DOPA-622451 format. One record per residue (C-alpha): residue number from 1; residue in one letter; chain; x, y, z. Coordinates in pm, 1 decimal, decimal comma. Example, Ala and Ser with C-alpha at 12.3 -4.5 7.8 and 13.67 -1.06 7.14 Angstrom:
residues 2
KOLFI/1/A/A/1230,0/-450,0/780,0;
KOLFI/2/S/A/1367,0/-106,0/714,0;
//
This chain:
residues 87
KOLFI/1/M/A/0,0/0,0/0,0;
KOLFI/2/R/A/134,1/341,9/-93,1;
KOLFI/3/T/A/168,9/617,6/161,8;
KOLFI/4/L/A/-75,1/902,7/114,7;
KOLFI/5/A/A/102,3/1228,1/30,7;
KOLFI/6/V/A/25,3/1586,1/-60,6;
KOLFI/7/T/A/117,7/1642,0/-424,5;
KOLFI/8/Q/A/1,8/2000,4/-479,6;
KOLFI/9/A/A/-157,4/2287,7/-289,0;
KOLFI/10/D/A/-321,0/2592,4/-441,2;
KOLFI/11/Y/A/-396,4/2916,1/-258,3;
KOLFI/12/L/A/-763,6/3009,4/-304,4;
KOLFI/13/S/A/-836,2/3302,8/-71,8;
KOLFI/14/E/A/-788,2/3424,1/285,9;
KOLFI/15/Y/A/-675,5/3106,7/468,6;
KOLFI/16/C/A/-820,9/2857,1/219,8;
KOLFI/17/L/A/-612,8/2609,6/22,6;
KOLFI/18/K/A/-708,2/2339,7/-223,2;
KOLFI/19/I/A/-490,4/2041,2/-142,6;
KOLFI/20/H/A/-430,4/1755,8/-387,6;
KOLFI/21/F/A/-327,1/1407,7/-277,9;
KOLFI/22/S/A/-139,2/1115,3/-427,0;
KOLFI/23/D/A/-460,4/910,5/-452,3;
KOLFI/24/G/A/-605,3/1167,2/-696,8;
KOLFI/25/S/A/-844,0/1327,1/-447,4;
KOLFI/26/S/A/-845,5/1686,5/-326,0;
KOLFI/27/Q/A/-988,7/1889,3/-38,4;
KOLFI/28/V/A/-1054,1/2258,6/16,3;
KOLFI/29/I/A/-954,4/2347,8/371,8;
KOLFI/30/D/A/-1003,5/2671,4/561,5;
KOLFI/31/F/A/-717,2/2707,2/811,2;
KOLFI/32/E/A/-855,9/3027,5/967,3;
KOLFI/33/P/A/-1045,7/2862,4/1256,8;
KOLFI/34/F/A/-734,0/2671,8/1358,1;
KOLFI/35/L/A/-504,2/2974,2/1337,1;
KOLFI/36/L/A/-741,3/3200,0/1530,5;
KOLFI/37/N/A/-853,1/2950,5/1794,5;
KOLFI/38/H/A/-520,8/2779,7/1869,8;
KOLFI/39/P/A/-257,0/3048,7/1927,7;
KOLFI/40/H/A/100,4/2932,1/1959,0;
KOLFI/41/P/A/418,1/3141,4/1937,7;
KOLFI/42/Q/A/567,5/2913,7/1673,5;
KOLFI/43/H/A/285,0/2956,5/1422,7;
KOLFI/44/D/A/115,6/3284,7/1518,0;
KOLFI/45/K/A/301,7/3459,7/1236,1;
KOLFI/46/Y/A/99,3/3256,6/983,4;
KOLFI/47/R/A/-211,4/3456,5/1074,9;
KOLFI/48/R/A/-63,1/3721,7/845,9;
KOLFI/49/I/A/-185,8/3629,2/497,6;
KOLFI/50/A/A/153,7/3712,6/344,2;
KOLFI/51/N/A/317,7/3450,9/567,2;
KOLFI/52/F/A/33,5/3200,1/531,3;
KOLFI/53/K/A/83,5/3204,8/154,2;
KOLFI/54/K/A/445,1/3088,8/196,1;
KOLFI/55/F/A/351,8/2720,7/231,2;
KOLFI/56/R/A/533,1/2448,9/40,5;
KOLFI/57/I/A/524,7/2074,8/-8,3;
KOLFI/58/E/A/817,1/1884,5/133,7;
KOLFI/59/R/A/842,5/1505,6/141,2;
KOLFI/60/G/A/467,8/1475,2/79,4;
KOLFI/61/N/A/374,7/1713,6/360,1;
KOLFI/62/L/A/224,2/2061,0/349,0;
KOLFI/63/V/A/450,8/2278,9/562,7;
KOLFI/64/W/A/520,4/2636,9/660,4;
KOLFI/65/G/A/850,8/2775,3/782,8;
KOLFI/66/K/A/1212,6/2676,1/744,6;
KOLFI/67/D/A/1189,3/2423,2/1026,3;
KOLFI/68/W/A/835,0/2304,1/956,7;
KOLFI/69/D/A/691,2/2556,1/1206,1;
KOLFI/70/L/A/339,9/2460,2/1104,2;
KOLFI/71/M/A/220,9/2134,4/952,5;
KOLFI/72/F/A/-71,6/1896,9/984,0;
KOLFI/73/P/A/-101,5/1519,3/948,2;
KOLFI/74/V/A/-172,2/1426,3/586,9;
KOLFI/75/S/A/-452,7/1199,2/710,4;
KOLFI/76/Q/A/-632,8/1501,1/862,5;
KOLFI/77/L/A/-589,1/1707,9/549,6;
KOLFI/78/H/A/-719,8/1418,3/340,8;
KOLFI/79/K/A/-1033,5/1407,8/558,0;
KOLFI/80/G/A/-1079,4/1782,5/511,6;
KOLFI/81/Y/A/-1001,6/1921,7/855,0;
KOLFI/82/V/A/-717,8/2043,1/1074,5;
KOLFI/83/A/A/-695,1/2009,8/1450,0;
KOLFI/84/P/A/-438,3/2081,9/1718,2;
KOLFI/85/A/A/-199,2/1809,0/1820,7;
KOLFI/86/T/A/-298,8/1613,9/2126,6;
KOLFI/87/Y/A/-38,5/1485,6/2364,6;
//
């Protein structure tokens, strides 16, 4: 079985991205609720649209920042939502 990966992400508007996956599916996800409701010093800067738009795909993951400051499990993205990490 192949590992699910992000293959492409397109900026749509505000905090919305259309994310494409290695299985041929795609999801439109609004990251605004997460960014506004889960403040954290490491990713607060991505509330600025200019910084939010600086996402990239690295090793099949959608990431922000030089050191992967902000990222979400591919399985969550594939299901169409983002949530804070639970420990």
